[in-house]
N, C-alpha and C positions, 0 to 999 in steps of 0.2 A: 134717211127718209123711210117711213114705214110703208109697206105695201098695203093697198086696199084689199079688203076681203072680197074674193070673187066667188059667187055662188057656183057650186058644181053644176047646177042646172044651166046657168048661163054659159059656162065653159062647154058643156056637152052640146048645147044648142049651136054654139059657134062651130064646134068640131063637125057637126052634122050639116053645116052650111047655112044656118039661119043668118040672113043678111043683117038683121037688126042686132043680133047677139054679137056678130063680128064687129059691127060698128061700135057697139058699147065697149067691147074689149079693146079696140083701137083707142077709143077715148080714154080708157083707164090706163093704157100704157103710154099715153102721150108724154108724161114727165120723163120716162126713160128714153124715149126717142129724142126729146129735147136735150137731155143730159149728154147723150151720145153725140148729137150734132154740135153742141157747145165744145165738147172735148176734141172734136176732130176738125172743126172749121176755124178759119183765121179770124173771123169777125162775128159779132153777134147777128149782124144782118145775114151773113152766110149761114149761120146756124139756124135761123128762123126759116130761111129758104129750104134748107136740107130737111128740117122737121116736116114742113108742109109737103115736100116731094115724097118722103117715105110714106106719109099718111095717104096722100093722093093715090100713089101707085097701089098700095094695099087695098084701099077702098074700091078702086077701079077693077082690080083683079078679083078680090074675094067677095065684094058686095054686088058690084054691077056686072060681074062675070065677063069682063072684057078679055079678049085674047092679048097676049104680049104684043103682037103686031098692032092691034087697035090702040093699045095704050101708048106705044111708041109713036104712032101717027098723031094721036091726040096731043101728046106732050112735045112732039118734035124732037124726040130723043132716039138713040139707037136701041135695038132690041137688047143688047148687052147691058146698057145703062139701066133699062127698065128691069131686067132680071136681077141686076145687082141691088137696086133699090128695094125690090120686092123681097129678095133674100134677107137683106139687112132689117127691113121692117118686121118680117116674120121672126127673125132671130131675136130681135128686141122684145117682141111680144112673148115669145117662148121663154126667154130669160125672166121676164117679169112674172109669168104665170108659174114658174117652177121655184120661185123663192120661198 
């Protein structure tokens, strides 16, 4: 699979906290998130759920600027679960951007 070309301006805007740029980068990295979910989940339904969970957590934290506790309360998940999902979503985005 070939990586989409990401504008340095988009990357820089996301790095500086531009919510729209972060959302566009998340959308661009969606195939990598899906591939990871399919590789680590037992069923395709579980993979789709995991994909959405990574995306949701990253958007809540990096775009909506919610705290870990706010995200955990919204999702009904533990702080540790939220932190793990956020870490994995960011790692996938970083992996995609450095190819």
